PDB file with SEQRES, HELIX, SHEET and CRYST1 records, atoms N, CA, C and O in Angstrom:
SEQRES   1 A   85  MET ASN ILE LYS ILE VAL LYS VAL SER ASP LYS GLY GLN          
SEQRES   2 A   85  ILE ALA ILE PRO GLN GLU ILE ARG LYS ASN LEU GLY ILE          
SEQRES   3 A   85  GLY LYS GLY ASP GLU ILE ILE LEU ILE GLN ASP SER GLY          
SEQRES   4 A   85  LYS VAL LEU ILE GLU LYS ALA SER ASN LEU ALA LYS LYS          
SEQRES   5 A   85  LEU GLU ASP ASP PHE LYS ASP VAL LYS LYS LEU THR GLU          
SEQRES   6 A   85  LEU SER LEU LYS GLU VAL TRP ASP ASN LYS GLU ASP ASP          
SEQRES   7 A   85  ILE TRP GLU GLU TYR LEU LYS                                  
HELIX    1 AA1 GLN A   18  LEU A   24  1                                   7    
HELIX    2 AA2 ALA A   46  TRP A   72  1                                  27    
HELIX    3 AA3 LYS A   75  ASP A   78  5                                   4    
HELIX    4 AA4 ILE A   79  LEU A   84  1                                   6    
SHEET    1 AA1 2 ILE A  32  ASP A  37  0                                        
SHEET    2 AA1 2 LYS A  40  LYS A  45 -1                                        
CRYST1    1.000    1.000    1.000  90.00  90.00  90.00 P 1           1          
ATOM      1  N   MET A   1       0.850  -1.175   0.000  1.00  0.00           N  
ATOM      2  CA  MET A   1       0.000   0.000   0.000  1.00  0.00           C  
ATOM      3  C   MET A   1       0.891   1.232   0.000  1.00  0.00           C  
ATOM      4  O   MET A   1       1.882   1.304   0.727  1.00  0.00           O  
ATOM      5  N   ASN A   2       0.525   2.188  -0.820  1.00  0.00           N  
ATOM      6  CA  ASN A   2       1.297   3.415  -0.963  1.00  0.00           C  
ATOM      7  C   ASN A   2       0.402   4.582  -0.551  1.00  0.00           C  
ATOM      8  O   ASN A   2      -0.630   4.818  -1.178  1.00  0.00           O  
ATOM      9  N   ILE A   3       0.780   5.304   0.479  1.00  0.00           N  
ATOM     10  CA  ILE A   3      -0.029   6.418   0.979  1.00  0.00           C  
ATOM     11  C   ILE A   3       0.737   7.716   0.799  1.00  0.00           C  
ATOM     12  O   ILE A   3       1.888   7.836   1.220  1.00  0.00           O  
ATOM     13  N   LYS A   4       0.088   8.683   0.171  1.00  0.00           N  
ATOM     14  CA  LYS A   4       0.678  10.009  -0.030  1.00  0.00           C  
ATOM     15  C   LYS A   4      -0.361  11.045   0.369  1.00  0.00           C  
ATOM     16  O   LYS A   4      -1.563  10.799   0.269  1.00  0.00           O  
ATOM     17  N   ILE A   5       0.103  12.198   0.817  1.00  0.00           N  
ATOM     18  CA  ILE A   5      -0.778  13.319   1.133  1.00  0.00           C  
ATOM     19  C   ILE A   5      -0.593  14.382   0.062  1.00  0.00           C  
ATOM     20  O   ILE A   5       0.532  14.763  -0.263  1.00  0.00           O  
ATOM     21  N   VAL A   6      -1.713  14.858  -0.484  1.00  0.00           N  
ATOM     22  CA  VAL A   6      -1.678  15.911  -1.489  1.00  0.00           C  
ATOM     23  C   VAL A   6      -2.614  17.033  -1.041  1.00  0.00           C  
ATOM     24  O   VAL A   6      -3.534  16.809  -0.254  1.00  0.00           O  
ATOM     25  N   LYS A   7      -2.369  18.234  -1.548  1.00  0.00           N  
ATOM     26  CA  LYS A   7      -3.219  19.375  -1.229  1.00  0.00           C  
ATOM     27  C   LYS A   7      -4.159  19.650  -2.393  1.00  0.00           C  
ATOM     28  O   LYS A   7      -3.816  19.430  -3.554  1.00  0.00           O  
ATOM     29  N   VAL A   8      -5.340  20.129  -2.064  1.00  0.00           N  
ATOM     30  CA  VAL A   8      -6.334  20.498  -3.063  1.00  0.00           C  
ATOM     31  C   VAL A   8      -6.171  21.978  -3.377  1.00  0.00           C  
ATOM     32  O   VAL A   8      -6.097  22.801  -2.465  1.00  0.00           O  
ATOM     33  N   SER A   9      -6.112  22.325  -4.666  1.00  0.00           N  
ATOM     34  CA  SER A   9      -5.953  23.724  -5.081  1.00  0.00           C  
ATOM     35  C   SER A   9      -7.272  24.478  -4.942  1.00  0.00           C  
ATOM     36  O   SER A   9      -8.310  23.886  -4.643  1.00  0.00           O  
ATOM     37  N   ASP A  10      -7.219  25.780  -5.160  1.00  0.00           N  
ATOM     38  CA  ASP A  10      -8.422  26.611  -5.123  1.00  0.00           C  
ATOM     39  C   ASP A  10      -9.463  26.131  -6.132  1.00  0.00           C  
ATOM     40  O   ASP A  10     -10.662  26.307  -5.916  1.00  0.00           O  
ATOM     41  N   LYS A  11      -9.020  25.534  -7.217  1.00  0.00           N  
ATOM     42  CA  LYS A  11      -9.923  25.040  -8.264  1.00  0.00           C  
ATOM     43  C   LYS A  11     -10.366  23.589  -8.012  1.00  0.00           C  
ATOM     44  O   LYS A  11     -11.060  23.005  -8.843  1.00  0.00           O  
ATOM     45  N   GLY A  12      -9.974  23.015  -6.888  1.00  0.00           N  
ATOM     46  CA  GLY A  12     -10.348  21.640  -6.578  1.00  0.00           C  
ATOM     47  C   GLY A  12      -9.463  20.606  -7.227  1.00  0.00           C  
ATOM     48  O   GLY A  12      -9.819  19.428  -7.279  1.00  0.00           O  
ATOM     49  N   GLN A  13      -8.315  21.025  -7.725  1.00  0.00           N  
ATOM     50  CA  GLN A  13      -7.411  20.116  -8.414  1.00  0.00           C  
ATOM     51  C   GLN A  13      -6.411  19.500  -7.432  1.00  0.00           C  
ATOM     52  O   GLN A  13      -6.035  20.103  -6.427  1.00  0.00           O  
ATOM     53  N   ILE A  14      -5.998  18.281  -7.763  1.00  0.00           N  
ATOM     54  CA  ILE A  14      -4.934  17.619  -7.011  1.00  0.00           C  
ATOM     55  C   ILE A  14      -3.898  17.113  -8.007  1.00  0.00           C  
ATOM     56  O   ILE A  14      -4.192  16.915  -9.186  1.00  0.00           O  
ATOM     57  N   ALA A  15      -2.693  16.911  -7.515  1.00  0.00           N  
ATOM     58  CA  ALA A  15      -1.636  16.311  -8.333  1.00  0.00           C  
ATOM     59  C   ALA A  15      -1.394  14.898  -7.809  1.00  0.00           C  
ATOM     60  O   ALA A  15      -1.183  14.696  -6.613  1.00  0.00           O  
ATOM     61  N   ILE A  16      -1.428  13.928  -8.718  1.00  0.00           N  
ATOM     62  CA  ILE A  16      -1.134  12.546  -8.335  1.00  0.00           C  
ATOM     63  C   ILE A  16       0.380  12.412  -8.304  1.00  0.00           C  
ATOM     64  O   ILE A  16       1.042  12.663  -9.311  1.00  0.00           O  
ATOM     65  N   PRO A  17       0.932  12.022  -7.174  1.00  0.00           N  
ATOM     66  CA  PRO A  17       2.387  11.917  -7.071  1.00  0.00           C  
ATOM     67  C   PRO A  17       2.990  11.018  -8.157  1.00  0.00           C  
ATOM     68  O   PRO A  17       2.383  10.034  -8.580  1.00  0.00           O  
ATOM     69  N   GLN A  18       4.191  11.382  -8.594  1.00  0.00           N  
ATOM     70  CA  GLN A  18       4.872  10.697  -9.690  1.00  0.00           C  
ATOM     71  C   GLN A  18       4.996   9.193  -9.441  1.00  0.00           C  
ATOM     72  O   GLN A  18       4.760   8.395 -10.348  1.00  0.00           O  
ATOM     73  N   GLU A  19       5.358   8.809  -8.239  1.00  0.00           N  
ATOM     74  CA  GLU A  19       5.538   7.390  -7.923  1.00  0.00           C  
ATOM     75  C   GLU A  19       4.235   6.607  -8.134  1.00  0.00           C  
ATOM     76  O   GLU A  19       4.253   5.494  -8.659  1.00  0.00           O  
ATOM     77  N   ILE A  20       3.122   7.187  -7.726  1.00  0.00           N  
ATOM     78  CA  ILE A  20       1.832   6.519  -7.892  1.00  0.00           C  
ATOM     79  C   ILE A  20       1.449   6.473  -9.363  1.00  0.00           C  
ATOM     80  O   ILE A  20       0.967   5.448  -9.845  1.00  0.00           O  
ATOM     81  N   ARG A  21       1.659   7.583 -10.089  1.00  0.00           N  
ATOM     82  CA  ARG A  21       1.365   7.584 -11.536  1.00  0.00           C  
ATOM     83  C   ARG A  21       2.170   6.511 -12.242  1.00  0.00           C  
ATOM     84  O   ARG A  21       1.651   5.799 -13.102  1.00  0.00           O  
ATOM     85  N   LYS A  22       3.440   6.395 -11.877  1.00  0.00           N  
ATOM     86  CA  LYS A  22       4.304   5.396 -12.507  1.00  0.00           C  
ATOM     87  C   LYS A  22       3.810   3.982 -12.198  1.00  0.00           C  
ATOM     88  O   LYS A  22       3.734   3.139 -13.092  1.00  0.00           O  
ATOM     89  N   ASN A  23       3.478   3.726 -10.942  1.00  0.00           N  
ATOM     90  CA  ASN A  23       3.009   2.396 -10.539  1.00  0.00           C  
ATOM     91  C   ASN A  23       1.710   2.005 -11.230  1.00  0.00           C  
ATOM     92  O   ASN A  23       1.488   0.832 -11.528  1.00  0.00           O  
ATOM     93  N   LEU A  24       0.853   2.990 -11.483  1.00  0.00           N  
ATOM     94  CA  LEU A  24      -0.444   2.717 -12.097  1.00  0.00           C  
ATOM     95  C   LEU A  24      -0.437   2.872 -13.614  1.00  0.00           C  
ATOM     96  O   LEU A  24      -1.430   2.582 -14.282  1.00  0.00           O  
ATOM     97  N   GLY A  25       0.691   3.330 -14.150  1.00  0.00           N  
ATOM     98  CA  GLY A  25       0.777   3.520 -15.595  1.00  0.00           C  
ATOM     99  C   GLY A  25      -0.052   4.684 -16.092  1.00  0.00           C  
ATOM    100  O   GLY A  25      -0.563   4.652 -17.211  1.00  0.00           O  
ATOM    101  N   ILE A  26      -0.192   5.718 -15.267  1.00  0.00           N  
ATOM    102  CA  ILE A  26      -0.961   6.907 -15.642  1.00  0.00           C  
ATOM    103  C   ILE A  26      -0.006   7.921 -16.245  1.00  0.00           C  
ATOM    104  O   ILE A  26       0.987   8.302 -15.624  1.00  0.00           O  
ATOM    105  N   GLY A  27      -0.315   8.354 -17.461  1.00  0.00           N  
ATOM    106  CA  GLY A  27       0.517   9.334 -18.146  1.00  0.00           C  
ATOM    107  C   GLY A  27      -0.296  10.544 -18.567  1.00  0.00           C  
ATOM    108  O   GLY A  27      -1.514  10.580 -18.394  1.00  0.00           O  
ATOM    109  N   LYS A  28       0.382  11.519 -19.113  1.00  0.00           N  
ATOM    110  CA  LYS A  28      -0.260  12.745 -19.573  1.00  0.00           C  
ATOM    111  C   LYS A  28      -1.352  12.401 -20.586  1.00  0.00           C  
ATOM    112  O   LYS A  28      -1.126  11.640 -21.527  1.00  0.00           O  
ATOM    113  N   GLY A  29      -2.527  12.969 -20.380  1.00  0.00           N  
ATOM    114  CA  GLY A  29      -3.640  12.755 -21.293  1.00  0.00           C  
ATOM    115  C   GLY A  29      -4.499  11.541 -20.981  1.00  0.00           C  
ATOM    116  O   GLY A  29      -5.575  11.379 -21.559  1.00  0.00           O  
ATOM    117  N   ASP A  30      -4.037  10.683 -20.072  1.00  0.00           N  
ATOM    118  CA  ASP A  30      -4.845   9.519 -19.700  1.00  0.00           C  
ATOM    119  C   ASP A  30      -6.103   9.971 -18.971  1.00  0.00           C  
ATOM    120  O   ASP A  30      -6.091  10.976 -18.260  1.00  0.00           O  
ATOM    121  N   GLU A  31      -7.184   9.227 -19.151  1.00  0.00           N  
ATOM    122  CA  GLU A  31      -8.418   9.510 -18.445  1.00  0.00           C  
ATOM    123  C   GLU A  31      -8.467   8.680 -17.175  1.00  0.00           C  
ATOM    124  O   GLU A  31      -8.087   7.509 -17.163  1.00  0.00           O  
ATOM    125  N   ILE A  32      -8.941   9.309 -16.105  1.00  0.00           N  
ATOM    126  CA  ILE A  32      -9.127   8.592 -14.847  1.00  0.00           C  
ATOM    127  C   ILE A  32     -10.582   8.767 -14.423  1.00  0.00           C  
ATOM    128  O   ILE A  32     -11.245   9.730 -14.807  1.00  0.00           O  
ATOM    129  N   ILE A  33     -11.053   7.838 -13.642  1.00  0.00           N  
ATOM    130  CA  ILE A  33     -12.419   7.860 -13.134  1.00  0.00           C  
ATOM    131  C   ILE A  33     -12.346   8.042 -11.625  1.00  0.00           C  
ATOM    132  O   ILE A  33     -11.556   7.390 -10.943  1.00  0.00           O  
ATOM    133  N   LEU A  34     -13.181   8.937 -11.117  1.00  0.00           N  
ATOM    134  CA  LEU A  34     -13.296   9.141  -9.671  1.00  0.00           C  
ATOM    135  C   LEU A  34     -14.624   8.546  -9.225  1.00  0.00           C  
ATOM    136  O   LEU A  34     -15.675   8.875  -9.775  1.00  0.00           O  
ATOM    137  N   ILE A  35     -14.573   7.674  -8.234  1.00  0.00           N  
ATOM    138  CA  ILE A  35     -15.777   7.040  -7.710  1.00  0.00           C  
ATOM    139  C   ILE A  35     -15.868   7.388  -6.238  1.00  0.00           C  
ATOM    140  O   ILE A  35     -14.975   7.066  -5.453  1.00  0.00           O  
ATOM    141  N   GLN A  36     -16.971   8.059  -5.866  1.00  0.00           N  
ATOM    142  CA  GLN A  36     -17.167   8.462  -4.478  1.00  0.00           C  
ATOM    143  C   GLN A  36     -18.160   7.514  -3.838  1.00  0.00           C  
ATOM    144  O   GLN A  36     -19.249   7.289  -4.367  1.00  0.00           O  
ATOM    145  N   ASP A  37     -17.776   6.954  -2.688  1.00  0.00           N  
ATOM    146  CA  ASP A  37     -18.654   6.033  -1.984  1.00  0.00           C  
ATOM    147  C   ASP A  37     -18.364   6.106  -0.495  1.00  0.00           C  
ATOM    148  O   ASP A  37     -17.221   5.939  -0.068  1.00  0.00           O  
ATOM    149  N   SER A  38     -19.385   6.353   0.280  1.00  0.00           N  
ATOM    150  CA  SER A  38     -19.267   6.353   1.749  1.00  0.00           C  
ATOM    151  C   SER A  38     -18.112   7.206   2.255  1.00  0.00           C  
ATOM    152  O   SER A  38     -17.338   6.755   3.100  1.00  0.00           O  
ATOM    153  N   GLY A  39     -17.984   8.413   1.758  1.00  0.00           N  
ATOM    154  CA  GLY A  39     -16.947   9.322   2.241  1.00  0.00           C  
ATOM    155  C   GLY A  39     -15.554   9.020   1.732  1.00  0.00           C  
ATOM    156  O   GLY A  39     -14.583   9.605   2.214  1.00  0.00           O  
ATOM    157  N   LYS A  40     -15.435   8.124   0.773  1.00  0.00           N  
ATOM    158  CA  LYS A  40     -14.138   7.768   0.197  1.00  0.00           C  
ATOM    159  C   LYS A  40     -14.156   8.042  -1.297  1.00  0.00           C  
ATOM    160  O   LYS A  40     -15.216   8.056  -1.923  1.00  0.00           O  
ATOM    161  N   VAL A  41     -12.979   8.258  -1.861  1.00  0.00           N  
ATOM    162  CA  VAL A  41     -12.855   8.456  -3.297  1.00  0.00           C  
ATOM    163  C   VAL A  41     -11.867   7.435  -3.837  1.00  0.00           C  
ATOM    164  O   VAL A  41     -10.743   7.319  -3.347  1.00  0.00           O  
ATOM    165  N   LEU A  42     -12.295   6.702  -4.847  1.00  0.00           N  
ATOM    166  CA  LEU A  42     -11.434   5.746  -5.533  1.00  0.00           C  
ATOM    167  C   LEU A  42     -11.051   6.368  -6.862  1.00  0.00           C  
ATOM    168  O   LEU A  42     -11.912   6.848  -7.599  1.00  0.00           O  
ATOM    169  N   ILE A  43      -9.775   6.363  -7.170  1.00  0.00           N  
ATOM    170  CA  ILE A  43      -9.286   6.856  -8.453  1.00  0.00           C  
ATOM    171  C   ILE A  43      -8.813   5.651  -9.246  1.00  0.00           C  
ATOM    172  O   ILE A  43      -7.966   4.883  -8.790  1.00  0.00           O  
ATOM    173  N   GLU A  44      -9.368   5.499 -10.433  1.00  0.00           N  
ATOM    174  CA  GLU A  44      -9.049   4.344 -11.270  1.00  0.00           C  
ATOM    175  C   GLU A  44      -8.757   4.827 -12.682  1.00  0.00           C  
ATOM    176  O   GLU A  44      -9.462   5.685 -13.213  1.00  0.00           O  
ATOM    177  N   LYS A  45      -7.726   4.276 -13.279  1.00  0.00           N  
ATOM    178  CA  LYS A  45      -7.443   4.589 -14.674  1.00  0.00           C  
ATOM    179  C   LYS A  45      -8.591   4.037 -15.520  1.00  0.00           C  
ATOM    180  O   LYS A  45      -8.969   2.874 -15.371  1.00  0.00           O  
ATOM    181  N   ALA A  46      -9.140   4.861 -16.397  1.00  0.00           N  
ATOM    182  CA  ALA A  46     -10.333   4.479 -17.157  1.00  0.00           C  
ATOM    183  C   ALA A  46     -10.124   3.185 -17.935  1.00  0.00           C  
ATOM    184  O   ALA A  46     -11.006   2.326 -17.951  1.00  0.00           O  
ATOM    185  N   SER A  47      -8.984   3.037 -18.573  1.00  0.00           N  
ATOM    186  CA  SER A  47      -8.745   1.827 -19.370  1.00  0.00           C  
ATOM    187  C   SER A  47      -8.671   0.582 -18.487  1.00  0.00           C  
ATOM    188  O   SER A  47      -9.074  -0.501 -18.909  1.00  0.00           O  
ATOM    189  N   ASN A  48      -8.159   0.731 -17.267  1.00  0.00           N  
ATOM    190  CA  ASN A  48      -8.106  -0.409 -16.348  1.00  0.00           C  
ATOM    191  C   ASN A  48      -9.506  -0.822 -15.923  1.00  0.00           C  
ATOM    192  O   ASN A  48      -9.818  -2.010 -15.839  1.00  0.00           O  
ATOM    193  N   LEU A  49     -10.346   0.170 -15.657  1.00  0.00           N  
ATOM    194  CA  LEU A  49     -11.703  -0.127 -15.234  1.00  0.00           C  
ATOM    195  C   LEU A  49     -12.483  -0.793 -16.362  1.00  0.00           C  
ATOM    196  O   LEU A  49     -13.248  -1.729 -16.127  1.00  0.00           O  
ATOM    197  N   ALA A  50     -12.290  -0.312 -17.574  1.00  0.00           N  
ATOM    198  CA  ALA A  50     -12.982  -0.904 -18.720  1.00  0.00           C  
ATOM    199  C   ALA A  50     -12.607  -2.381 -18.852  1.00  0.00           C  
ATOM    200  O   ALA A  50     -13.471  -3.217 -19.118  1.00  0.00           O  
ATOM    201  N   LYS A  51     -11.344  -2.702 -18.672  1.00  0.00           N  
ATOM    202  CA  LYS A  51     -10.888  -4.091 -18.758  1.00  0.00           C  
ATOM    203  C   LYS A  51     -11.493  -4.934 -17.643  1.00  0.00           C  
ATOM    204  O   LYS A  51     -11.921  -6.065 -17.873  1.00  0.00           O  
ATOM    205  N   LYS A  52     -11.527  -4.372 -16.419  1.00  0.00           N  
ATOM    206  CA  LYS A  52     -12.119  -5.107 -15.299  1.00  0.00           C  
ATOM    207  C   LYS A  52     -13.595  -5.383 -15.543  1.00  0.00           C  
ATOM    208  O   LYS A  52     -14.075  -6.483 -15.270  1.00  0.00           O  
ATOM    209  N   LEU A  53     -14.320  -4.391 -16.057  1.00  0.00           N  
ATOM    210  CA  LEU A  53     -15.740  -4.581 -16.341  1.00  0.00           C  
ATOM    211  C   LEU A  53     -15.943  -5.607 -17.440  1.00  0.00           C  
ATOM    212  O   LEU A  53     -16.869  -6.417 -17.384  1.00  0.00           O  
ATOM    213  N   GLU A  54     -15.075  -5.570 -18.437  1.00  0.00           N  
ATOM    214  CA  GLU A  54     -15.164  -6.554 -19.522  1.00  0.00           C  
ATOM    215  C   GLU A  54     -14.993  -7.955 -18.962  1.00  0.00           C  
ATOM    216  O   GLU A  54     -15.734  -8.868 -19.327  1.00  0.00           O  
ATOM    217  N   ASP A  55     -14.018  -8.129 -18.076  1.00  0.00           N  
ATOM    218  CA  ASP A  55     -13.788  -9.431 -17.455  1.00  0.00           C  
ATOM    219  C   ASP A  55     -14.968  -9.843 -16.573  1.00  0.00           C  
ATOM    220  O   ASP A  55     -15.366 -11.008 -16.560  1.00  0.00           O  
ATOM    221  N   ASP A  56     -15.530  -8.866 -15.829  1.00  0.00           N  
ATOM    222  CA  ASP A  56     -16.651  -9.166 -14.932  1.00  0.00           C  
ATOM    223  C   ASP A  56     -17.891  -9.595 -15.694  1.00  0.00           C  
ATOM    224  O   ASP A  56     -18.662 -10.423 -15.210  1.00  0.00           O  
ATOM    225  N   PHE A  57     -18.091  -9.036 -16.887  1.00  0.00           N  
ATOM    226  CA  PHE A  57     -19.316  -9.287 -17.631  1.00  0.00           C  
ATOM    227  C   PHE A  57     -19.169 -10.305 -18.753  1.00  0.00           C  
ATOM    228  O   PHE A  57     -20.111 -10.516 -19.516  1.00  0.00           O  
ATOM    229  N   LYS A  58     -18.004 -10.939 -18.867  1.00  0.00           N  
ATOM    230  CA  LYS A  58     -17.822 -11.901 -19.956  1.00  0.00           C  
ATOM    231  C   LYS A  58     -18.782 -13.076 -19.827  1.00  0.00           C  
ATOM    232  O   LYS A  58     -19.264 -13.587 -20.837  1.00  0.00           O  
ATOM    233  N   ASP A  59     -19.068 -13.514 -18.600  1.00  0.00           N  
ATOM    234  CA  ASP A  59     -20.011 -14.616 -18.408  1.00  0.00           C  
ATOM    235  C   ASP A  59     -21.436 -14.186 -18.759  1.00  0.00           C  
ATOM    236  O   ASP A  59     -22.209 -14.973 -19.305  1.00  0.00           O  
ATOM    237  N   VAL A  60     -21.778 -12.937 -18.444  1.00  0.00           N  
ATOM    238  CA  VAL A  60     -23.112 -12.434 -18.773  1.00  0.00           C  
ATOM    239  C   VAL A  60     -23.299 -12.436 -20.285  1.00  0.00           C  
ATOM    240  O   VAL A  60     -24.352 -12.837 -20.781  1.00  0.00           O  
ATOM    241  N   LYS A  61     -22.295 -11.996 -21.010  1.00  0.00           N  
ATOM    242  CA  LYS A  61     -22.369 -11.964 -22.468  1.00  0.00           C  
ATOM    243  C   LYS A  61     -22.575 -13.380 -23.021  1.00  0.00           C  
ATOM    244  O   LYS A  61     -23.406 -13.601 -23.902  1.00  0.00           O  
ATOM    245  N   LYS A  62     -21.817 -14.314 -22.496  1.00  0.00           N  
ATOM    246  CA  LYS A  62     -21.928 -15.695 -22.969  1.00  0.00           C  
ATOM    247  C   LYS A  62     -23.320 -16.258 -22.673  1.00  0.00           C  
ATOM    248  O   LYS A  62     -23.922 -16.898 -23.535  1.00  0.00           O  
ATOM    249  N   LEU A  63     -23.835 -16.025 -21.462  1.00  0.00           N  
ATOM    250  CA  LEU A  63     -25.155 -16.521 -21.101  1.00  0.00           C  
ATOM    251  C   LEU A  63     -26.247 -15.866 -21.941  1.00  0.00           C  
ATOM    252  O   LEU A  63     -27.216 -16.519 -22.327  1.00  0.00           O  
ATOM    253  N   THR A  64     -26.088 -14.579 -22.222  1.00  0.00           N  
ATOM    254  CA  THR A  64     -27.059 -13.874 -23.052  1.00  0.00           C  
ATOM    255  C   THR A  64     -27.084 -14.475 -24.452  1.00  0.00           C  
ATOM    256  O   THR A  64     -28.157 -14.714 -25.006  1.00  0.00           O  
ATOM    257  N   GLU A  65     -25.914 -14.719 -25.023  1.00  0.00           N  
ATOM    258  CA  GLU A  65     -25.845 -15.315 -26.355  1.00  0.00           C  
ATOM    259  C   GLU A  65     -26.484 -16.701 -26.369  1.00  0.00           C  
ATOM    260  O   GLU A  65     -27.182 -17.050 -27.321  1.00  0.00           O  
ATOM    261  N   LEU A  66     -26.254 -17.487 -25.328  1.00  0.00           N  
ATOM    262  CA  LEU A  66     -26.852 -18.824 -25.257  1.00  0.00           C  
ATOM    263  C   LEU A  66     -28.365 -18.728 -25.132  1.00  0.00           C  
ATOM    264  O   LEU A  66     -29.090 -19.501 -25.757  1.00  0.00           O  
ATOM    265  N   SER A  67     -28.845 -17.786 -24.332  1.00  0.00           N  
ATOM    266  CA  SER A  67     -30.290 -17.611 -24.161  1.00  0.00           C  
ATOM    267  C   SER A  67     -30.948 -17.206 -25.465  1.00  0.00           C  
ATOM    268  O   SER A  67     -32.000 -17.735 -25.824  1.00  0.00           O  
ATOM    269  N   LEU A  68     -30.334 -16.269 -26.177  1.00  0.00           N  
ATOM    270  CA  LEU A  68     -30.893 -15.835 -27.455  1.00  0.00           C  
ATOM    271  C   LEU A  68     -30.887 -16.964 -28.479  1.00  0.00           C  
ATOM    272  O   LEU A  68     -31.818 -17.098 -29.273  1.00  0.00           O  
ATOM    273  N   LYS A  69     -29.840 -17.765 -28.454  1.00  0.00           N  
ATOM    274  CA  LYS A  69     -29.772 -18.903 -29.381  1.00  0.00           C  
ATOM    275  C   LYS A  69     -30.927 -19.863 -29.120  1.00  0.00           C  
ATOM    276  O   LYS A  69     -31.535 -20.378 -30.059  1.00  0.00           O  
ATOM    277  N   GLU A  70     -31.233 -20.104 -27.834  1.00  0.00           N  
ATOM    278  CA  GLU A  70     -32.349 -20.984 -27.500  1.00  0.00           C  
ATOM    279  C   GLU A  70     -33.669 -20.410 -28.006  1.00  0.00           C  
ATOM    280  O   GLU A  70     -34.519 -21.152 -28.498  1.00  0.00           O  
ATOM    281  N   VAL A  71     -33.844 -19.109 -27.890  1.00  0.00           N  
ATOM    282  CA  VAL A  71     -35.079 -18.472 -28.346  1.00  0.00           C  
ATOM    283  C   VAL A  71     -35.197 -18.555 -29.859  1.00  0.00           C  
ATOM    284  O   VAL A  71     -36.254 -18.905 -30.384  1.00  0.00           O  
ATOM    285  N   TRP A  72     -34.129 -18.237 -30.555  1.00  0.00           N  
ATOM    286  CA  TRP A  72     -34.186 -18.204 -32.016  1.00  0.00           C  
ATOM    287  C   TRP A  72     -34.226 -19.600 -32.629  1.00  0.00           C  
ATOM    288  O   TRP A  72     -34.741 -19.778 -33.733  1.00  0.00           O  
ATOM    289  N   ASP A  73     -33.691 -20.585 -31.926  1.00  0.00           N  
ATOM    290  CA  ASP A  73     -33.683 -21.949 -32.453  1.00  0.00           C  
ATOM    291  C   ASP A  73     -34.903 -22.754 -32.009  1.00  0.00           C  
ATOM    292  O   ASP A  73     -34.936 -23.974 -32.171  1.00  0.00           O  
ATOM    293  N   ASN A  74     -35.901 -22.076 -31.452  1.00  0.00           N  
ATOM    294  CA  ASN A  74     -37.094 -22.738 -30.956  1.00  0.00           C  
ATOM    295  C   ASN A  74     -38.019 -23.097 -32.134  1.00  0.00           C  
ATOM    296  O   ASN A  74     -38.592 -22.209 -32.765  1.00  0.00           O  
ATOM    297  N   LYS A  75     -38.160 -24.387 -32.424  1.00  0.00           N  
ATOM    298  CA  LYS A  75     -38.966 -24.856 -33.562  1.00  0.00           C  
ATOM    299  C   LYS A  75     -40.446 -24.533 -33.375  1.00  0.00           C  
ATOM    300  O   LYS A  75     -41.165 -24.368 -34.361  1.00  0.00           O  
ATOM    301  N   GLU A  76     -40.915 -24.441 -32.134  1.00  0.00           N  
ATOM    302  CA  GLU A  76     -42.314 -24.130 -31.878  1.00  0.00           C  
ATOM    303  C   GLU A  76     -42.688 -22.754 -32.416  1.00  0.00           C  
ATOM    304  O   GLU A  76     -43.847 -22.514 -32.754  1.00  0.00           O  
ATOM    305  N   ASP A  77     -41.744 -21.878 -32.495  1.00  0.00           N  
ATOM    306  CA  ASP A  77     -42.007 -20.520 -32.977  1.00  0.00           C  
ATOM    307  C   ASP A  77     -41.869 -20.399 -34.486  1.00  0.00           C  
ATOM    308  O   ASP A  77     -42.095 -19.321 -35.035  1.00  0.00           O  
ATOM    309  N   ASP A  78     -41.506 -21.466 -35.162  1.00  0.00           N  
ATOM    310  CA  ASP A  78     -41.347 -21.412 -36.617  1.00  0.00           C  
ATOM    311  C   ASP A  78     -42.646 -21.082 -37.329  1.00  0.00           C  
ATOM    312  O   ASP A  78     -42.627 -20.620 -38.470  1.00  0.00           O  
ATOM    313  N   ILE A  79     -43.787 -21.314 -36.663  1.00  0.00           N  
ATOM    314  CA  ILE A  79     -45.086 -21.031 -37.270  1.00  0.00           C  
ATOM    315  C   ILE A  79     -45.193 -19.544 -37.652  1.00  0.00           C  
ATOM    316  O   ILE A  79     -45.871 -19.200 -38.620  1.00  0.00           O  
ATOM    317  N   TRP A  80     -44.541 -18.689 -36.910  1.00  0.00           N  
ATOM    318  CA  TRP A  80     -44.623 -17.244 -37.178  1.00  0.00           C  
ATOM    319  C   TRP A  80     -43.969 -16.899 -38.496  1.00  0.00           C  
ATOM    320  O   TRP A  80     -44.348 -15.909 -39.123  1.00  0.00           O  
ATOM    321  N   GLU A  81     -43.024 -17.660 -38.925  1.00  0.00           N  
ATOM    322  CA  GLU A  81     -42.368 -17.393 -40.200  1.00  0.00           C  
ATOM    323  C   GLU A  81     -43.364 -17.473 -41.362  1.00  0.00           C  
ATOM    324  O   GLU A  81     -43.227 -16.758 -42.354  1.00  0.00           O  
ATOM    325  N   GLU A  82     -44.367 -18.349 -41.231  1.00  0.00           N  
ATOM    326  CA  GLU A  82     -45.396 -18.475 -42.265  1.00  0.00           C  
ATOM    327  C   GLU A  82     -46.225 -17.203 -42.372  1.00  0.00           C  
ATOM    328  O   GLU A  82     -46.626 -16.813 -43.469  1.00  0.00           O  
ATOM    329  N   TYR A  83     -46.480 -16.562 -41.253  1.00  0.00           N  
ATOM    330  CA  TYR A  83     -47.276 -15.329 -41.249  1.00  0.00           C  
ATOM    331  C   TYR A  83     -46.486 -14.151 -41.792  1.00  0.00           C  
ATOM    332  O   TYR A  83     -47.075 -13.187 -42.280  1.00  0.00           O  
ATOM    333  N   LEU A  84     -45.180 -14.213 -41.716  1.00  0.00           N  
ATOM    334  CA  LEU A  84     -44.337 -13.112 -42.166  1.00  0.00           C  
ATOM    335  C   LEU A  84     -44.103 -13.128 -43.668  1.00  0.00           C  
ATOM    336  O   LEU A  84     -43.596 -12.152 -44.220  1.00  0.00           O  
ATOM    337  N   LYS A  85     -44.462 -14.219 -44.343  1.00  0.00           N  
ATOM    338  CA  LYS A  85     -44.213 -14.333 -45.793  1.00  0.00           C  
ATOM    339  C   LYS A  85     -45.189 -13.511 -46.584  1.00  0.00           C  
ATOM    340  O   LYS A  85     -45.125 -13.491 -47.813  1.00  0.00           O  
TER     341      LYS A  85                                                      
END                                                                             
């Protein structure tokens, strides 16, 4: 765990210490996300969060695709195709 103290400017800005930026791979122009919860603020590099969410939802995507396949491959519903002609 790396703990640093920073000051907030008049404009509400803070500087992320160089050591922390280096450890997290944050560079000039990178986007970061601030998440406030229960009096705490989490700072996360946007690209890291996107990857984590992708990993978290990969099973949901797979299950959704399987569910849709079951719906579309349902022979009982083939009768509707006759009405669409």
